[in-house]
Structure formats: structure tokens, C-alpha cells
N, CA, C and O atoms as a DFTB+ gen file, in Angstrom:
408 C
 N C O
     1  1      33.258      75.772     -29.096
     2  2      32.855      76.359     -27.832
     3  2      33.907      77.380     -27.408
     4  3      35.107      77.116     -27.482
     5  1      33.458      78.511     -26.977
     6  2      34.389      79.557     -26.568
     7  2      34.426      79.680     -25.056
     8  3      33.475      79.324     -24.361
     9  1      35.524      80.182     -24.574
    10  2      35.701      80.401     -23.146
    11  2      35.278      81.824     -22.837
    12  3      35.780      82.772     -23.442
    13  1      34.356      81.977     -21.897
    14  2      33.904      83.313     -21.523
    15  2      34.923      83.959     -20.589
    16  3      35.826      83.298     -20.075
    17  1      34.761      85.249     -20.385
    18  2      35.661      85.988     -19.496
    19  2      35.604      85.434     -18.073
    20  3      36.634      85.299     -17.413
    21  1      34.401      85.116     -17.608
    22  2      34.250      84.583     -16.248
    23  2      34.975      83.243     -16.116
    24  3      35.639      83.000     -15.108
    25  1      34.857      82.369     -17.122
    26  2      35.555      81.082     -17.082
    27  2      37.068      81.278     -17.081
    28  3      37.785      80.579     -16.365
    29  1      37.551      82.218     -17.874
    30  2      38.978      82.490     -17.904
    31  2      39.495      83.002     -16.576
    32  3      40.538      82.560     -16.094
    33  1      38.765      83.936     -15.986
    34  2      39.164      84.482     -14.674
    35  2      39.120      83.398     -13.612
    36  3      40.024      83.295     -12.782
    37  1      38.063      82.586     -13.639
    38  2      37.941      81.514     -12.648
    39  2      39.076      80.500     -12.797
    40  3      39.595      80.003     -11.797
    41  1      39.464      80.191     -14.032
    42  2      40.562      79.242     -14.251
    43  2      41.880      79.803     -13.729
    44  3      42.660      79.088     -13.100
    45  1      42.123      81.081     -13.990
    46  2      43.357      81.702     -13.495
    47  2      43.375      81.723     -11.970
    48  3      44.399      81.426     -11.354
    49  1      42.251      82.073     -11.364
    50  2      42.180      82.081      -9.900
    51  2      42.344      80.675      -9.325
    52  3      42.972      80.495      -8.282
    53  1      41.780      79.688     -10.007
    54  2      41.928      78.305      -9.555
    55  2      43.395      77.896      -9.568
    56  3      43.872      77.261      -8.627
    57  1      44.113      78.257     -10.631
    58  2      45.542      77.930     -10.694
    59  2      46.329      78.688      -9.621
    60  3      47.228      78.118      -9.003
    61  1      46.009      79.947      -9.397
    62  2      46.742      80.732      -8.387
    63  2      46.496      80.208      -6.968
    64  3      47.440      79.950      -6.222
    65  1      45.223      80.056      -6.606
    66  2      44.914      79.599      -5.252
    67  2      45.297      78.137      -5.059
    68  3      45.760      77.751      -3.985
    69  1      45.106      77.327      -6.088
    70  2      45.527      75.928      -6.001
    71  2      47.030      75.806      -5.884
    72  3      47.532      74.976      -5.126
    73  1      47.758      76.633      -6.634
    74  2      49.212      76.635      -6.529
    75  2      49.679      77.062      -5.148
    76  3      50.641      76.509      -4.614
    77  1      49.001      78.044      -4.569
    78  2      49.343      78.472      -3.208
    79  2      49.106      77.333      -2.214
    80  3      49.919      77.109      -1.317
    81  1      47.998      76.620      -2.375
    82  2      47.711      75.487      -1.492
    83  2      48.785      74.413      -1.619
    84  3      49.252      73.877      -0.615
    85  1      49.172      74.101      -2.838
    86  2      50.211      73.095      -3.059
    87  2      51.532      73.549      -2.434
    88  3      52.241      72.743      -1.832
    89  1      51.859      74.818      -2.572
    90  2      53.103      75.325      -1.965
    91  2      53.061      75.247      -0.437
    92  3      54.064      74.897       0.185
    93  1      51.929      75.563       0.171
    94  2      51.811      75.467       1.630
    95  2      51.969      74.021       2.102
    96  3      52.627      73.756       3.108
    97  1      51.362      73.096       1.371
    98  2      51.491      71.683       1.736
    99  2      52.945      71.227       1.560
   100  3      53.465      70.476       2.384
   101  1      53.592      71.681       0.493
   102  2      54.985      71.310       0.271
   103  2      55.891      71.876       1.372
   104  3      56.815      71.196       1.820
   105  1      55.636      73.102       1.806
   106  2      56.422      73.671       2.905
   107  2      56.246      72.855       4.182
   108  3      57.198      72.671       4.940
   109  1      55.040      72.369       4.419
   110  2      54.815      71.505       5.578
   111  2      55.589      70.203       5.431
   112  3      56.113      69.671       6.410
   113  1      55.660      69.689       4.201
   114  2      56.444      68.474       3.962
   115  2      57.927      68.717       4.241
   116  3      58.591      67.880       4.853
   117  1      58.443      69.861       3.794
   118  2      59.861      70.166       4.011
   119  2      60.171      70.221       5.506
   120  3      61.236      69.781       5.936
   121  1      59.244      70.760       6.296
   122  2      59.481      70.864       7.738
   123  2      59.355      69.525       8.452
   124  3      60.110      69.250       9.384
   125  1      58.411      68.688       8.027
   126  2      58.131      67.455       8.767
   127  2      58.670      66.195       8.100
   128  3      58.856      65.182       8.773
   129  1      58.925      66.232       6.797
   130  2      59.375      65.085       6.010
   131  2      58.389      63.910       6.064
   132  3      58.802      62.754       5.975
   133  1      57.107      64.197       6.208
   134  2      56.086      63.151       6.158
   135  2      55.708      62.896       4.704
   136  3      55.278      63.806       3.995
   137  1      55.869      61.665       4.273
   138  2      55.606      61.338       2.874
   139  2      54.153      61.561       2.484
   140  3      53.855      61.832       1.321
   141  1      53.255      61.450       3.441
   142  2      51.842      61.648       3.107
   143  2      51.591      63.074       2.622
   144  3      50.704      63.295       1.797
   145  1      52.346      64.030       3.113
   146  2      52.168      65.415       2.672
   147  2      52.624      65.623       1.233
   148  3      52.012      66.403       0.504
   149  1      53.675      64.947       0.813
   150  2      54.114      65.101      -0.573
   151  2      53.121      64.432      -1.520
   152  3      52.884      64.932      -2.619
   153  1      52.540      63.308      -1.106
   154  2      51.482      62.692      -1.910
   155  2      50.267      63.617      -1.994
   156  3      49.621      63.712      -3.038
   157  1      49.965      64.292      -0.894
   158  2      48.842      65.229      -0.884
   159  2      49.116      66.407      -1.816
   160  3      48.233      66.815      -2.571
   161  1      50.316      66.950      -1.771
   162  2      50.657      68.080      -2.636
   163  2      50.577      67.684      -4.113
   164  3      50.020      68.423      -4.926
   165  1      51.124      66.537      -4.452
   166  2      51.081      66.075      -5.849
   167  2      49.645      65.786      -6.260
   168  3      49.246      66.100      -7.381
   169  1      48.870      65.192      -5.365
   170  2      47.465      64.907      -5.663
   171  2      46.666      66.162      -5.935
   172  3      45.887      66.209      -6.888
   173  1      46.849      67.185      -5.107
   174  2      46.144      68.446      -5.342
   175  2      46.603      69.113      -6.638
   176  3      45.790      69.676      -7.370
   177  1      47.902      69.048      -6.919
   178  2      48.409      69.627      -8.164
   179  2      47.747      68.973      -9.366
   180  3      47.274      69.659     -10.272
   181  1      47.714      67.657      -9.374
   182  2      47.112      66.930     -10.493
   183  2      45.617      67.202     -10.570
   184  3      45.077      67.373     -11.663
   185  1      44.944      67.245      -9.428
   186  2      43.506      67.504      -9.399
   187  2      43.177      68.892      -9.934
   188  3      42.224      69.049     -10.696
   189  1      43.943      69.883      -9.552
   190  2      43.707      71.251     -10.020
   191  2      44.001      71.365     -11.510
   192  3      43.244      72.001     -12.245
   193  1      45.084      70.761     -11.957
   194  2      45.403      70.791     -13.385
   195  2      44.323      70.089     -14.199
   196  3      43.873      70.615     -15.217
   197  1      43.907      68.915     -13.762
   198  2      42.885      68.163     -14.483
   199  2      41.538      68.860     -14.493
   200  3      40.797      68.772     -15.472
   201  1      41.218      69.551     -13.410
   202  2      39.942      70.249     -13.333
   203  2      39.831      71.403     -14.305
   204  3      38.734      71.734     -14.755
   205  1      40.939      72.010     -14.630
   206  2      40.931      73.153     -15.550
   207  2      41.405      72.804     -16.952
   208  3      41.569      73.692     -17.789
   209  1      41.622      71.545     -17.213
   210  2      42.172      71.155     -18.504
   211  2      41.245      71.513     -19.666
   212  3      41.714      71.980     -20.704
   213  1      39.946      71.303     -19.507
   214  2      39.034      71.606     -20.618
   215  2      39.010      73.101     -20.921
   216  3      38.985      73.498     -22.086
   217  1      39.020      73.926     -19.886
   218  2      39.054      75.374     -20.100
   219  2      40.356      75.789     -20.766
   220  3      40.362      76.631     -21.664
   221  1      41.455      75.196     -20.324
   222  2      42.763      75.512     -20.898
   223  2      42.831      75.116     -22.375
   224  3      43.327      75.882     -23.201
   225  1      42.338      73.933     -22.703
   226  2      42.361      73.474     -24.095
   227  2      41.507      74.388     -24.978
   228  3      41.924      74.773     -26.070
   229  1      40.308      74.730     -24.495
   230  2      39.425      75.591     -25.286
   231  2      40.013      76.984     -25.467
   232  3      39.910      77.564     -26.548
   233  1      40.625      77.522     -24.423
   234  2      41.213      78.856     -24.522
   235  2      42.390      78.879     -25.483
   236  3      42.532      79.811     -26.275
   237  1      43.232      77.861     -25.418
   238  2      44.394      77.803     -26.308
   239  2      43.947      77.657     -27.758
   240  3      44.497      78.301     -28.651
   241  1      42.958      76.816     -27.985
   242  2      42.487      76.617     -29.349
   243  2      41.761      77.839     -29.891
   244  3      41.800      78.095     -31.094
   245  1      41.098      78.597     -29.023
   246  2      40.373      79.780     -29.480
   247  2      41.305      80.957     -29.758
   248  3      41.017      81.783     -30.624
   249  1      42.409      81.037     -29.037
   250  2      43.286      82.208     -29.133
   251  2      44.516      81.989     -30.009
   252  3      45.303      82.916     -30.198
   253  1      44.695      80.802     -30.538
   254  2      45.859      80.547     -31.381
   255  2      45.415      80.046     -32.744
   256  3      44.222      79.914     -33.017
   257  1      46.372      79.776     -33.575
   258  2      46.089      79.300     -34.920
   259  2      45.926      77.791     -34.986
   260  3      45.707      77.237     -36.063
   261  1      46.033      77.107     -33.821
   262  2      45.900      75.650     -33.808
   263  2      44.541      75.223     -34.333
   264  3      43.525      75.831     -33.998
   265  1      44.517      74.202     -35.138
   266  2      43.211      73.620     -35.482
   267  2      42.689      72.847     -34.274
   268  3      43.420      72.609     -33.312
   269  1      41.465      72.474     -34.334
   270  2      40.878      71.735     -33.215
   271  2      41.465      70.331     -33.191
   272  3      40.894      69.394     -33.749
   273  1      42.605      70.202     -32.540
   274  2      43.302      68.919     -32.480
   275  2      42.673      68.005     -31.436
   276  3      42.684      66.784     -31.595
   277  1      42.133      68.575     -30.382
   278  2      41.505      67.791     -29.326
   279  2      40.027      68.148     -29.297
   280  3      39.662      69.309     -29.111
   281  1      39.198      67.164     -29.479
   282  2      37.757      67.385     -29.413
   283  2      37.356      67.648     -27.966
   284  3      38.063      67.255     -27.039
   285  1      36.228      68.310     -27.779
   286  2      35.757      68.648     -26.439
   287  2      35.502      67.395     -25.601
   288  3      35.816      67.370     -24.411
   289  1      34.939      66.365     -26.212
   290  2      34.665      65.136     -25.457
   291  2      35.961      64.440     -25.046
   292  3      36.040      63.869     -23.959
   293  1      36.985      64.485     -25.916
   294  2      38.278      63.909     -25.562
   295  2      38.929      64.682     -24.418
   296  3      39.507      64.086     -23.508
   297  1      38.835      66.000     -24.466
   298  2      39.411      66.822     -23.398
   299  2      38.717      66.538     -22.067
   300  3      39.370      66.480     -21.026
   301  1      37.395      66.362     -22.100
   302  2      36.665      66.038     -20.864
   303  2      37.078      64.682     -20.325
   304  3      37.260      64.523     -19.118
   305  1      37.229      63.692     -21.213
   306  2      37.627      62.354     -20.776
   307  2      39.027      62.370     -20.178
   308  3      39.262      61.774     -19.126
   309  1      39.953      63.046     -20.840
   310  2      41.319      63.150     -20.318
   311  2      41.318      63.878     -18.980
   312  3      42.036      63.493     -18.057
   313  1      40.515      64.926     -18.878
   314  2      40.406      65.678     -17.634
   315  2      39.914      64.798     -16.491
   316  3      40.439      64.867     -15.380
   317  1      38.909      63.974     -16.764
   318  2      38.379      63.088     -15.725
   319  2      39.405      62.049     -15.282
   320  3      39.510      61.753     -14.092
   321  1      40.158      61.498     -16.221
   322  2      41.189      60.516     -15.870
   323  2      42.270      61.175     -15.009
   324  3      42.721      60.593     -14.022
   325  1      42.680      62.377     -15.381
   326  2      43.689      63.096     -14.597
   327  2      43.168      63.392     -13.195
   328  3      43.899      63.246     -12.215
   329  1      41.911      63.805     -13.097
   330  2      41.326      64.081     -11.790
   331  2      41.243      62.821     -10.945
   332  3      41.475      62.875      -9.737
   333  1      40.916      61.685     -11.558
   334  2      40.882      60.419     -10.811
   335  2      42.253      60.065     -10.256
   336  3      42.357      59.581      -9.129
   337  1      43.292      60.298     -11.021
   338  2      44.652      60.048     -10.536
   339  2      44.948      60.934      -9.328
   340  3      45.526      60.474      -8.343
   341  1      44.552      62.201      -9.404
   342  2      44.748      63.101      -8.270
   343  2      43.992      62.651      -7.035
   344  3      44.516      62.731      -5.924
   345  1      42.771      62.181      -7.215
   346  2      41.976      61.722      -6.074
   347  2      42.580      60.462      -5.465
   348  3      42.585      60.310      -4.243
   349  1      43.086      59.564      -6.292
   350  2      43.743      58.356      -5.771
   351  2      44.965      58.744      -4.942
   352  3      45.200      58.164      -3.882
   353  1      45.742      59.713      -5.411
   354  2      46.903      60.163      -4.624
   355  2      46.478      60.791      -3.311
   356  3      47.136      60.591      -2.290
   357  1      45.391      61.546      -3.319
   358  2      44.879      62.121      -2.070
   359  2      44.406      61.028      -1.115
   360  3      44.640      61.102       0.092
   361  1      43.743      60.017      -1.662
   362  2      43.326      58.890      -0.813
   363  2      44.530      58.158      -0.229
   364  3      44.516      57.769       0.939
   365  1      45.567      57.970      -1.036
   366  2      46.785      57.342      -0.522
   367  2      47.408      58.170       0.594
   368  3      47.874      57.627       1.595
   369  1      47.412      59.476       0.417
   370  2      48.009      60.335       1.448
   371  2      47.221      60.284       2.750
   372  3      47.787      60.462       3.828
   373  1      45.921      60.043       2.654
   374  2      45.091      60.016       3.861
   375  2      45.059      58.650       4.535
   376  3      44.851      58.568       5.745
   377  1      45.260      57.579       3.774
   378  2      45.064      56.249       4.347
   379  2      46.347      55.468       4.607
   380  3      46.347      54.563       5.442
   381  1      47.436      55.789       3.921
   382  2      48.671      55.030       4.108
   383  2      49.465      55.607       5.274
   384  3      49.685      56.817       5.331
   385  1      49.892      54.769       6.191
   386  2      50.707      55.271       7.315
   387  2      52.179      55.404       6.912
   388  3      52.988      54.513       7.175
   389  1      52.510      56.516       6.277
   390  2      53.876      56.706       5.816
   391  2      54.834      56.995       6.955
   392  3      55.992      56.580       6.911
   393  1      54.375      57.690       7.956
   394  2      55.245      57.991       9.092
   395  2      56.229      59.104       8.781
   396  3      56.232      59.671       7.689
   397  1      57.055      59.400       9.755
   398  2      58.041      60.465       9.632
   399  2      59.390      59.889       9.233
   400  3      59.837      58.874       9.767
   401  1      60.022      60.557       8.288
   402  2      61.353      60.119       7.848
   403  2      62.405      60.818       8.726
   404  3      62.420      62.044       8.845
   405  1      63.259      60.030       9.319
   406  2      64.276      60.591      10.216
   407  2      65.624      60.558       9.554
   408  3      66.614      60.987      10.147
């Protein structure tokens, strides 16, 4: 399976805008020292990385000399597990009363 130009552009934009979101959340954490914000930033980072993992794997395999070391179904499964970890971290950030660190 090949990665189309639109998929490549969308993946790059997802990493750029997702990275900006993570940086904004991290800056809020630095100002407030609320642990829930750092869990949120890490959760979004993992979620964004996991969401684009299949596109990244396909693009790397198509543009390099690597043999198909990771099958498409394996990449999808790994991507889903990574995304679940990100969602669990987001749920923790929303439900756990971490409070402010003084």
C-alpha cells in the first residue's frame, strides 16, 4: 500500500498542529504546575503519534530500501494500542484530582 500525497500532507499537518497543541498545554503546565496538564500533554502526544503511525510506517517503507518488516495489520494493531494508552492518559488527566503543586 502506498501513501498518497494527500495522506502525507495530512500526516505532516497533524504532527505540526498536534505538536503545537502539546506545546501550549505544556506551557500551561509550566505556569500552573497542575499535574493533570502534564498528563494531558503526554496523552495528546501519544494519541497523535499513534494516530499517524500507520501512515509513517507505510511512507518509510515505500521511500527507503527497508523490506516490509511490519505488516499493515501489525502496524494498525500497534497504532490502536498506542492510541488507547493516550486516551487512558487523557481520561486520567480529566478525572484524577491532582491539584496544584506548591
